[in-house]
Every structure is written in structure tokens, then in C-alpha cells.
PDB file of N, CA, C and O in Angstrom, chain B, residues numbered from 101:
ATOM      1  N   MET B 101       0.810  -1.284  -0.089  1.00  0.00           N
ATOM      2  CA  MET B 101      -0.064   0.133   0.073  1.00  0.00           C
ATOM      3  C   MET B 101       0.957   1.160   0.008  1.00  0.00           C
ATOM      4  O   MET B 101       1.920   1.176   0.775  1.00  0.00           O
ATOM      5  N   GLY B 102       0.718   2.173  -1.069  1.00  0.00           N
ATOM      6  CA  GLY B 102       1.392   3.232  -1.037  1.00  0.00           C
ATOM      7  C   GLY B 102       0.855   4.337  -0.201  1.00  0.00           C
ATOM      8  O   GLY B 102      -0.227   4.089   0.331  1.00  0.00           O
ATOM      9  N   SER B 103       1.348   5.436   0.016  1.00  0.00           N
ATOM     10  CA  SER B 103       1.312   6.751   0.729  1.00  0.00           C
ATOM     11  C   SER B 103      -0.158   7.391   0.126  1.00  0.00           C
ATOM     12  O   SER B 103      -0.570   7.163  -1.011  1.00  0.00           O
ATOM     13  N   VAL B 104      -0.764   8.128   1.005  1.00  0.00           N
ATOM     14  CA  VAL B 104      -2.000   8.737   0.668  1.00  0.00           C
ATOM     15  C   VAL B 104      -1.720  10.114   0.636  1.00  0.00           C
ATOM     16  O   VAL B 104      -1.007  10.466   1.575  1.00  0.00           O
ATOM     17  N   LYS B 105      -2.092  11.114  -0.235  1.00  0.00           N
ATOM     18  CA  LYS B 105      -2.358  12.348   0.451  1.00  0.00           C
ATOM     19  C   LYS B 105      -3.242  12.553   1.417  1.00  0.00           C
ATOM     20  O   LYS B 105      -4.221  11.813   1.515  1.00  0.00           O
ATOM     21  N   TRP B 106      -3.017  13.640   2.318  1.00  0.00           N
ATOM     22  CA  TRP B 106      -3.916  13.919   3.137  1.00  0.00           C
ATOM     23  C   TRP B 106      -5.254  14.407   2.656  1.00  0.00           C
ATOM     24  O   TRP B 106      -6.324  13.930   3.034  1.00  0.00           O
ATOM     25  N   SER B 107      -5.134  15.294   1.881  1.00  0.00           N
ATOM     26  CA  SER B 107      -6.381  16.146   0.997  1.00  0.00           C
ATOM     27  C   SER B 107      -7.110  15.001   0.605  1.00  0.00           C
ATOM     28  O   SER B 107      -8.271  14.814   0.969  1.00  0.00           O
ATOM     29  N   THR B 108      -6.450  14.190  -0.156  1.00  0.00           N
ATOM     30  CA  THR B 108      -7.592  13.158  -0.937  1.00  0.00           C
ATOM     31  C   THR B 108      -7.996  12.169   0.106  1.00  0.00           C
ATOM     32  O   THR B 108      -8.956  11.428  -0.104  1.00  0.00           O
ATOM     33  N   LEU B 109      -7.342  12.119   1.175  1.00  0.00           N
ATOM     34  CA  LEU B 109      -8.012  11.320   2.202  1.00  0.00           C
ATOM     35  C   LEU B 109      -9.249  11.851   2.576  1.00  0.00           C
ATOM     36  O   LEU B 109     -10.275  11.173   2.517  1.00  0.00           O
ATOM     37  N   ILE B 110      -9.227  13.374   3.075  1.00  0.00           N
ATOM     38  CA  ILE B 110     -10.181  13.832   3.718  1.00  0.00           C
ATOM     39  C   ILE B 110     -11.479  14.125   2.308  1.00  0.00           C
ATOM     40  O   ILE B 110     -12.677  13.894   2.475  1.00  0.00           O
ATOM     41  N   LEU B 111     -11.151  14.422   1.579  1.00  0.00           N
ATOM     42  CA  LEU B 111     -12.077  14.539  -0.043  1.00  0.00           C
ATOM     43  C   LEU B 111     -12.880  13.223   0.018  1.00  0.00           C
ATOM     44  O   LEU B 111     -14.104  13.304  -0.079  1.00  0.00           O
ATOM     45  N   GLN B 112     -12.228  11.879   0.189  1.00  0.00           N
ATOM     46  CA  GLN B 112     -12.864  10.733  -0.045  1.00  0.00           C
ATOM     47  C   GLN B 112     -13.833  10.459   1.029  1.00  0.00           C
ATOM     48  O   GLN B 112     -14.844   9.821   0.737  1.00  0.00           O
ATOM     49  N   ALA B 113     -13.594  10.982   2.593  1.00  0.00           N
ATOM     50  CA  ALA B 113     -14.229  10.720   3.524  1.00  0.00           C
ATOM     51  C   ALA B 113     -15.615  11.621   3.613  1.00  0.00           C
ATOM     52  O   ALA B 113     -16.691  11.360   4.151  1.00  0.00           O
ATOM     53  N   GLN B 114     -15.141  12.856   2.828  1.00  0.00           N
ATOM     54  CA  GLN B 114     -16.381  13.690   2.776  1.00  0.00           C
ATOM     55  C   GLN B 114     -17.459  13.300   1.830  1.00  0.00           C
ATOM     56  O   GLN B 114     -18.675  13.358   2.013  1.00  0.00           O
ATOM     57  N   SER B 115     -16.686  12.820   0.603  1.00  0.00           N
ATOM     58  CA  SER B 115     -17.996  12.283  -0.669  1.00  0.00           C
ATOM     59  C   SER B 115     -18.417  11.013  -0.154  1.00  0.00           C
ATOM     60  O   SER B 115     -19.238  10.380  -0.818  1.00  0.00           O
ATOM     61  N   GLN B 116     -17.834  10.371   1.306  1.00  0.00           N
ATOM     62  CA  GLN B 116     -18.602   9.281   1.517  1.00  0.00           C
ATOM     63  C   GLN B 116     -19.779   9.656   3.058  1.00  0.00           C
ATOM     64  O   GLN B 116     -20.578   9.015   3.741  1.00  0.00           O
ATOM     65  N   ALA B 117     -19.341  10.814   3.011  1.00  0.00           N
ATOM     66  CA  ALA B 117     -20.085  11.239   4.654  1.00  0.00           C
ATOM     67  C   ALA B 117     -19.686  10.465   5.774  1.00  0.00           C
ATOM     68  O   ALA B 117     -20.437   9.848   6.530  1.00  0.00           O
ATOM     69  N   VAL B 118     -18.468  10.541   5.825  1.00  0.00           N
ATOM     70  CA  VAL B 118     -17.904   9.660   7.090  1.00  0.00           C
ATOM     71  C   VAL B 118     -17.441  10.869   8.038  1.00  0.00           C
ATOM     72  O   VAL B 118     -16.912  11.927   7.698  1.00  0.00           O
ATOM     73  N   ASN B 119     -17.712  10.519   9.044  1.00  0.00           N
ATOM     74  CA  ASN B 119     -17.536  11.535  10.164  1.00  0.00           C
ATOM     75  C   ASN B 119     -16.463  11.430  10.745  1.00  0.00           C
ATOM     76  O   ASN B 119     -16.221  10.337  11.257  1.00  0.00           O
ATOM     77  N   LEU B 120     -15.658  12.310  10.839  1.00  0.00           N
ATOM     78  CA  LEU B 120     -14.162  12.371  11.315  1.00  0.00           C
ATOM     79  C   LEU B 120     -13.905  12.952  12.722  1.00  0.00           C
ATOM     80  O   LEU B 120     -12.799  12.988  13.262  1.00  0.00           O
ATOM     81  N   SER B 121     -15.184  13.450  13.305  1.00  0.00           N
ATOM     82  CA  SER B 121     -15.171  13.954  14.537  1.00  0.00           C
ATOM     83  C   SER B 121     -15.909  12.807  15.772  1.00  0.00           C
ATOM     84  O   SER B 121     -16.556  11.800  15.486  1.00  0.00           O
ATOM     85  N   ALA B 122     -15.605  13.279  17.097  1.00  0.00           N
ATOM     86  CA  ALA B 122     -16.343  12.831  18.065  1.00  0.00           C
ATOM     87  C   ALA B 122     -16.888  13.822  19.095  1.00  0.00           C
ATOM     88  O   ALA B 122     -16.449  14.963  19.239  1.00  0.00           O
ATOM     89  N   SER B 123     -17.768  13.343  19.714  1.00  0.00           N
ATOM     90  CA  SER B 123     -18.308  14.532  20.427  1.00  0.00           C
ATOM     91  C   SER B 123     -19.414  13.948  21.732  1.00  0.00           C
ATOM     92  O   SER B 123     -19.994  12.862  21.751  1.00  0.00           O
ATOM     93  N   SER B 124     -19.467  14.932  22.659  1.00  0.00           N
ATOM     94  CA  SER B 124     -20.148  14.036  23.753  1.00  0.00           C
ATOM     95  C   SER B 124     -20.974  15.584  24.419  1.00  0.00           C
ATOM     96  O   SER B 124     -20.714  16.741  24.092  1.00  0.00           O
ATOM     97  N   CYS B 125     -21.886  15.165  25.307  1.00  0.00           N
ATOM     98  CA  CYS B 125     -22.701  15.904  26.055  1.00  0.00           C
ATOM     99  C   CYS B 125     -22.868  15.397  27.385  1.00  0.00           C
ATOM    100  O   CYS B 125     -23.329  14.278  27.608  1.00  0.00           O
ATOM    101  N   TYR B 126     -22.436  16.349  28.437  1.00  0.00           N
ATOM    102  CA  TYR B 126     -22.612  15.730  29.812  1.00  0.00           C
ATOM    103  C   TYR B 126     -23.804  16.662  30.497  1.00  0.00           C
ATOM    104  O   TYR B 126     -23.717  17.888  30.431  1.00  0.00           O
ATOM    105  N   VAL B 127     -24.899  16.028  31.145  1.00  0.00           N
ATOM    106  CA  VAL B 127     -25.866  16.820  31.684  1.00  0.00           C
ATOM    107  C   VAL B 127     -26.002  16.256  33.123  1.00  0.00           C
ATOM    108  O   VAL B 127     -26.554  15.190  33.398  1.00  0.00           O
ATOM    109  N   PRO B 128     -25.437  17.096  33.989  1.00  0.00           N
ATOM    110  CA  PRO B 128     -25.517  16.742  35.602  1.00  0.00           C
ATOM    111  C   PRO B 128     -26.826  16.548  36.201  1.00  0.00           C
ATOM    112  O   PRO B 128     -27.839  16.938  35.620  1.00  0.00           O
ATOM    113  N   HIS B 129     -26.863  15.997  37.275  1.00  0.00           N
ATOM    114  CA  HIS B 129     -27.789  15.649  37.730  1.00  0.00           C
ATOM    115  C   HIS B 129     -28.733  16.694  38.375  1.00  0.00           C
ATOM    116  O   HIS B 129     -27.988  17.373  39.081  1.00  0.00           O
ATOM    117  N   PHE B 130     -29.800  17.094  38.472  1.00  0.00           N
ATOM    118  CA  PHE B 130     -30.735  18.310  38.800  1.00  0.00           C
ATOM    119  C   PHE B 130     -30.115  18.847  40.014  1.00  0.00           C
ATOM    120  O   PHE B 130     -29.561  19.941  39.912  1.00  0.00           O
ATOM    121  N   SER B 131     -30.122  18.233  41.179  1.00  0.00           N
ATOM    122  CA  SER B 131     -29.631  19.053  42.357  1.00  0.00           C
ATOM    123  C   SER B 131     -28.411  19.730  41.963  1.00  0.00           C
ATOM    124  O   SER B 131     -28.322  20.886  42.378  1.00  0.00           O
ATOM    125  N   SER B 132     -27.419  19.280  41.243  1.00  0.00           N
ATOM    126  CA  SER B 132     -26.013  20.223  41.333  1.00  0.00           C
ATOM    127  C   SER B 132     -26.335  21.143  40.146  1.00  0.00           C
ATOM    128  O   SER B 132     -25.307  21.740  39.828  1.00  0.00           O
ATOM    129  N   MET B 133     -27.358  21.474  39.388  1.00  0.00           N
ATOM    130  CA  MET B 133     -27.490  22.623  38.436  1.00  0.00           C
ATOM    131  C   MET B 133     -27.751  23.663  39.328  1.00  0.00           C
ATOM    132  O   MET B 133     -28.923  24.017  39.202  1.00  0.00           O
ATOM    133  N   GLN B 134     -27.173  24.280  40.146  1.00  0.00           N
ATOM    134  CA  GLN B 134     -27.217  25.701  40.687  1.00  0.00           C
ATOM    135  C   GLN B 134     -26.713  26.810  39.751  1.00  0.00           C
ATOM    136  O   GLN B 134     -27.302  27.875  39.936  1.00  0.00           O
ATOM    137  N   TYR B 135     -25.742  26.831  38.763  1.00  0.00           N
ATOM    138  CA  TYR B 135     -25.097  27.792  37.750  1.00  0.00           C
ATOM    139  C   TYR B 135     -25.007  26.846  37.095  1.00  0.00           C
ATOM    140  O   TYR B 135     -24.945  25.654  37.395  1.00  0.00           O
ATOM    141  N   LEU B 136     -24.991  27.647  35.641  1.00  0.00           N
ATOM    142  CA  LEU B 136     -24.497  27.054  34.347  1.00  0.00           C
ATOM    143  C   LEU B 136     -23.192  27.616  33.890  1.00  0.00           C
ATOM    144  O   LEU B 136     -22.958  28.823  33.959  1.00  0.00           O
ATOM    145  N   ASN B 137     -22.377  26.780  33.442  1.00  0.00           N
ATOM    146  CA  ASN B 137     -21.171  26.960  32.676  1.00  0.00           C
ATOM    147  C   ASN B 137     -20.896  26.371  31.330  1.00  0.00           C
ATOM    148  O   ASN B 137     -21.662  25.473  30.979  1.00  0.00           O
ATOM    149  N   TYR B 138     -20.021  26.689  30.589  1.00  0.00           N
ATOM    150  CA  TYR B 138     -20.025  26.354  29.354  1.00  0.00           C
ATOM    151  C   TYR B 138     -18.494  25.977  29.059  1.00  0.00           C
ATOM    152  O   TYR B 138     -17.718  26.817  29.515  1.00  0.00           O
ATOM    153  N   GLY B 139     -17.954  25.019  28.470  1.00  0.00           N
ATOM    154  CA  GLY B 139     -16.978  24.794  27.856  1.00  0.00           C
ATOM    155  C   GLY B 139     -16.901  23.666  26.753  1.00  0.00           C
ATOM    156  O   GLY B 139     -17.739  22.763  26.751  1.00  0.00           O
ATOM    157  N   ALA B 140     -15.737  23.733  25.674  1.00  0.00           N
ATOM    158  CA  ALA B 140     -15.113  22.968  24.638  1.00  0.00           C
ATOM    159  C   ALA B 140     -14.011  22.552  24.923  1.00  0.00           C
ATOM    160  O   ALA B 140     -13.261  23.024  25.778  1.00  0.00           O
ATOM    161  N   ALA B 141     -13.755  21.331  24.005  1.00  0.00           N
ATOM    162  CA  ALA B 141     -12.339  21.066  23.919  1.00  0.00           C
ATOM    163  C   ALA B 141     -12.113  20.624  22.588  1.00  0.00           C
ATOM    164  O   ALA B 141     -13.116  20.081  22.125  1.00  0.00           O
ATOM    165  N   VAL B 142     -11.330  20.659  21.960  1.00  0.00           N
ATOM    166  CA  VAL B 142     -10.660  20.161  20.735  1.00  0.00           C
ATOM    167  C   VAL B 142      -9.338  19.470  20.974  1.00  0.00           C
ATOM    168  O   VAL B 142      -8.588  19.941  21.829  1.00  0.00           O
ATOM    169  N   SER B 143      -8.953  18.287  20.228  1.00  0.00           N
ATOM    170  CA  SER B 143      -7.645  17.671  20.206  1.00  0.00           C
ATOM    171  C   SER B 143      -7.643  17.428  18.689  1.00  0.00           C
ATOM    172  O   SER B 143      -8.597  17.303  17.921  1.00  0.00           O
ATOM    173  N   GLU B 144      -6.018  17.384  18.408  1.00  0.00           N
ATOM    174  CA  GLU B 144      -5.519  16.894  17.184  1.00  0.00           C
ATOM    175  C   GLU B 144      -4.961  15.777  17.470  1.00  0.00           C
ATOM    176  O   GLU B 144      -4.005  15.902  18.235  1.00  0.00           O
ATOM    177  N   VAL B 145      -5.202  14.719  17.140  1.00  0.00           N
ATOM    178  CA  VAL B 145      -4.287  13.400  17.357  1.00  0.00           C
ATOM    179  C   VAL B 145      -3.908  12.753  15.963  1.00  0.00           C
ATOM    180  O   VAL B 145      -4.559  12.796  14.919  1.00  0.00           O
ATOM    181  N   GLU B 146      -2.817  12.204  16.183  1.00  0.00           N
ATOM    182  CA  GLU B 146      -2.378  11.319  15.052  1.00  0.00           C
ATOM    183  C   GLU B 146      -2.346   9.898  15.600  1.00  0.00           C
ATOM    184  O   GLU B 146      -1.886   9.623  16.708  1.00  0.00           O
ATOM    185  N   VAL B 147      -2.939   8.887  14.630  1.00  0.00           N
ATOM    186  CA  VAL B 147      -2.990   7.596  15.255  1.00  0.00           C
ATOM    187  C   VAL B 147      -2.452   6.628  14.066  1.00  0.00           C
ATOM    188  O   VAL B 147      -2.917   6.644  12.926  1.00  0.00           O
ATOM    189  N   ASN B 148      -1.370   5.757  14.521  1.00  0.00           N
ATOM    190  CA  ASN B 148      -0.743   4.862  13.607  1.00  0.00           C
ATOM    191  C   ASN B 148      -1.368   3.478  13.707  1.00  0.00           C
ATOM    192  O   ASN B 148      -1.355   2.742  14.693  1.00  0.00           O
ATOM    193  N   LEU B 149      -1.934   3.243  12.482  1.00  0.00           N
ATOM    194  CA  LEU B 149      -3.139   2.151  12.489  1.00  0.00           C
ATOM    195  C   LEU B 149      -2.342   0.805  12.535  1.00  0.00           C
ATOM    196  O   LEU B 149      -2.947  -0.229  12.817  1.00  0.00           O
ATOM    197  N   LEU B 150      -1.035   0.789  12.273  1.00  0.00           N
ATOM    198  CA  LEU B 150      -0.155  -0.504  12.211  1.00  0.00           C
ATOM    199  C   LEU B 150       0.132  -0.725  13.812  1.00  0.00           C
ATOM    200  O   LEU B 150      -0.123  -1.777  14.398  1.00  0.00           O
ATOM    201  N   THR B 151       0.773   0.577  14.494  1.00  0.00           N
ATOM    202  CA  THR B 151       1.031   0.177  15.956  1.00  0.00           C
ATOM    203  C   THR B 151      -0.070   0.593  16.923  1.00  0.00           C
ATOM    204  O   THR B 151       0.194   0.579  18.126  1.00  0.00           O
ATOM    205  N   ARG B 152      -1.174   0.930  16.545  1.00  0.00           N
ATOM    206  CA  ARG B 152      -1.851   1.660  17.331  1.00  0.00           C
ATOM    207  C   ARG B 152      -1.180   2.741  18.497  1.00  0.00           C
ATOM    208  O   ARG B 152      -1.634   2.915  19.628  1.00  0.00           O
ATOM    209  N   GLU B 153      -0.100   3.347  17.965  1.00  0.00           N
ATOM    210  CA  GLU B 153       0.303   4.326  18.850  1.00  0.00           C
ATOM    211  C   GLU B 153      -0.303   5.955  18.377  1.00  0.00           C
ATOM    212  O   GLU B 153      -0.293   6.505  17.276  1.00  0.00           O
ATOM    213  N   THR B 154      -0.782   6.396  19.638  1.00  0.00           N
ATOM    214  CA  THR B 154      -1.547   7.553  19.130  1.00  0.00           C
ATOM    215  C   THR B 154      -0.325   8.617  19.882  1.00  0.00           C
ATOM    216  O   THR B 154       0.536   8.292  20.700  1.00  0.00           O
ATOM    217  N   THR B 155      -0.604   9.995  19.277  1.00  0.00           N
ATOM    218  CA  THR B 155       0.162  11.211  19.527  1.00  0.00           C
ATOM    219  C   THR B 155      -0.773  12.220  19.648  1.00  0.00           C
ATOM    220  O   THR B 155      -1.556  12.369  18.709  1.00  0.00           O
ATOM    221  N   ILE B 156      -0.856  12.958  20.630  1.00  0.00           N
ATOM    222  CA  ILE B 156      -1.568  13.874  20.872  1.00  0.00           C
ATOM    223  C   ILE B 156      -0.813  15.447  20.106  1.00  0.00           C
ATOM    224  O   ILE B 156       0.161  15.906  20.701  1.00  0.00           O
ATOM    225  N   LEU B 157      -1.140  15.933  19.261  1.00  0.00           N
ATOM    226  CA  LEU B 157      -0.644  16.805  18.488  1.00  0.00           C
ATOM    227  C   LEU B 157      -0.602  18.129  18.903  1.00  0.00           C
ATOM    228  O   LEU B 157       0.351  18.903  18.816  1.00  0.00           O
ATOM    229  N   GLN B 158      -1.976  18.379  19.472  1.00  0.00           N
ATOM    230  CA  GLN B 158      -2.462  19.830  19.871  1.00  0.00           C
ATOM    231  C   GLN B 158      -3.696  19.767  20.627  1.00  0.00           C
ATOM    232  O   GLN B 158      -4.646  19.218  20.071  1.00  0.00           O
ATOM    233  N   SER B 159      -3.847  20.212  21.748  1.00  0.00           N
ATOM    234  CA  SER B 159      -5.227  20.336  22.413  1.00  0.00           C
ATOM    235  C   SER B 159      -5.396  21.568  22.870  1.00  0.00           C
ATOM    236  O   SER B 159      -4.614  22.251  23.533  1.00  0.00           O
ATOM    237  N   ASP B 160      -7.119  21.970  22.240  1.00  0.00           N
ATOM    238  CA  ASP B 160      -7.445  23.356  22.895  1.00  0.00           C
ATOM    239  C   ASP B 160      -8.588  23.420  23.694  1.00  0.00           C
ATOM    240  O   ASP B 160      -9.516  22.729  23.273  1.00  0.00           O
ATOM    241  N   ILE B 161      -8.825  24.127  24.862  1.00  0.00           N
ATOM    242  CA  ILE B 161      -9.795  24.030  25.792  1.00  0.00           C
ATOM    243  C   ILE B 161     -10.214  25.256  26.240  1.00  0.00           C
ATOM    244  O   ILE B 161      -9.429  26.025  26.795  1.00  0.00           O
ATOM    245  N   LEU B 162     -11.594  25.571  26.023  1.00  0.00           N
ATOM    246  CA  LEU B 162     -12.374  26.821  26.219  1.00  0.00           C
ATOM    247  C   LEU B 162     -13.331  26.578  27.357  1.00  0.00           C
ATOM    248  O   LEU B 162     -14.206  25.719  27.249  1.00  0.00           O
ATOM    249  N   TYR B 163     -13.169  27.440  28.644  1.00  0.00           N
ATOM    250  CA  TYR B 163     -14.018  27.395  29.343  1.00  0.00           C
ATOM    251  C   TYR B 163     -14.775  28.525  29.750  1.00  0.00           C
ATOM    252  O   TYR B 163     -14.162  29.385  30.383  1.00  0.00           O
ATOM    253  N   ASP B 164     -15.955  28.697  29.521  1.00  0.00           N
ATOM    254  CA  ASP B 164     -16.696  30.124  29.950  1.00  0.00           C
ATOM    255  C   ASP B 164     -17.304  30.208  31.313  1.00  0.00           C
ATOM    256  O   ASP B 164     -18.442  29.742  31.374  1.00  0.00           O
ATOM    257  N   CYS B 165     -16.808  30.694  32.420  1.00  0.00           N
ATOM    258  CA  CYS B 165     -17.239  30.652  34.001  1.00  0.00           C
ATOM    259  C   CYS B 165     -18.438  31.833  34.188  1.00  0.00           C
ATOM    260  O   CYS B 165     -18.997  31.958  35.278  1.00  0.00           O
ATOM    261  N   GLY B 166     -18.744  32.585  33.173  1.00  0.00           N
ATOM    262  CA  GLY B 166     -19.239  33.812  33.577  1.00  0.00           C
ATOM    263  C   GLY B 166     -18.519  35.161  33.470  1.00  0.00           C
ATOM    264  O   GLY B 166     -17.870  35.469  32.470  1.00  0.00           O
ATOM    265  N   GLN B 167     -18.687  36.101  34.746  1.00  0.00           N
ATOM    266  CA  GLN B 167     -18.181  37.378  34.872  1.00  0.00           C
ATOM    267  C   GLN B 167     -16.959  36.768  35.942  1.00  0.00           C
ATOM    268  O   GLN B 167     -16.983  35.878  36.792  1.00  0.00           O
ATOM    269  N   SER B 168     -16.036  37.573  35.525  1.00  0.00           N
ATOM    270  CA  SER B 168     -14.481  37.168  35.833  1.00  0.00           C
ATOM    271  C   SER B 168     -14.380  38.007  37.229  1.00  0.00           C
ATOM    272  O   SER B 168     -14.623  39.179  37.516  1.00  0.00           O
ATOM    273  N   LEU B 169     -13.879  36.800  38.019  1.00  0.00           N
ATOM    274  CA  LEU B 169     -13.774  37.708  39.672  1.00  0.00           C
ATOM    275  C   LEU B 169     -12.518  38.293  39.693  1.00  0.00           C
ATOM    276  O   LEU B 169     -12.331  38.962  40.709  1.00  0.00           O
ATOM    277  N   ASN B 170     -11.510  38.262  38.837  1.00  0.00           N
ATOM    278  CA  ASN B 170      -9.920  38.937  38.403  1.00  0.00           C
ATOM    279  C   ASN B 170      -9.486  38.725  37.152  1.00  0.00           C
ATOM    280  O   ASN B 170      -9.010  37.697  36.672  1.00  0.00           O
ATOM    281  N   PRO B 171      -9.676  39.733  36.677  1.00  0.00           N
ATOM    282  CA  PRO B 171      -9.234  39.805  35.171  1.00  0.00           C
ATOM    283  C   PRO B 171      -7.736  39.838  35.093  1.00  0.00           C
ATOM    284  O   PRO B 171      -7.116  39.694  34.040  1.00  0.00           O
ATOM    285  N   ALA B 172      -7.224  40.025  36.202  1.00  0.00           N
ATOM    286  CA  ALA B 172      -5.509  39.949  35.923  1.00  0.00           C
ATOM    287  C   ALA B 172      -5.011  38.267  35.881  1.00  0.00           C
ATOM    288  O   ALA B 172      -4.029  37.801  35.302  1.00  0.00           O
ATOM    289  N   VAL B 173      -6.002  37.580  36.666  1.00  0.00           N
ATOM    290  CA  VAL B 173      -5.730  36.228  36.919  1.00  0.00           C
ATOM    291  C   VAL B 173      -5.888  35.746  35.278  1.00  0.00           C
ATOM    292  O   VAL B 173      -5.053  35.036  34.718  1.00  0.00           O
ATOM    293  N   ASP B 174      -7.043  36.239  34.669  1.00  0.00           N
ATOM    294  CA  ASP B 174      -7.344  35.783  33.538  1.00  0.00           C
ATOM    295  C   ASP B 174      -6.509  35.692  32.532  1.00  0.00           C
ATOM    296  O   ASP B 174      -6.580  34.889  31.601  1.00  0.00           O
ATOM    297  N   LEU B 175      -5.522  36.706  32.746  1.00  0.00           N
ATOM    298  CA  LEU B 175      -4.463  37.034  31.390  1.00  0.00           C
ATOM    299  C   LEU B 175      -3.520  36.060  31.831  1.00  0.00           C
ATOM    300  O   LEU B 175      -2.688  35.664  31.015  1.00  0.00           O
ATOM    301  N   GLY B 176      -3.520  35.655  32.881  1.00  0.00           N
ATOM    302  CA  GLY B 176      -2.106  34.640  33.071  1.00  0.00           C
ATOM    303  C   GLY B 176      -1.215  35.328  33.674  1.00  0.00           C
ATOM    304  O   GLY B 176      -0.118  34.831  33.928  1.00  0.00           O
TER     305      GLY B 176
END
């Protein structure tokens, strides 16, 4: 089996309606829902299909906790 260009692989997946993402939704028990917050996370990973080795290339996490208590802490 020869190498395949990434763009070709993605176009083939798109044309066959293959979902290349995973998602989840967590709904806490009603008694703990005293406030609402939102978050999202995305990770780009590389999977070696021969060895099953996975490498995390990049992860981005976003969390919205509402009004800031201390803007200086938010800046890092």
C-alpha cells in the first residue's frame, strides 16, 4: 500500500459522508445545577494504524465561567 495525500483522504471521507469527529454531552444531576457554565475542547491526534500508537499533536480547551472575579488572573 502506497502513501495517500491527506487532502485526498479528507475528500474521500467527505464524499462518503464519514464523520471524522467525536462529540459528547454531559448533563449533571438536577440537584447540582445551581449555575450554568459552558466549555469546549478540541484535540488533534495522530493514530498509527499499524502499531496503534497515538500522539496528541494539539489540544485546545475553552471554559466560560461567566463574569470574571479577577481579570488579572484571566490574562495569566
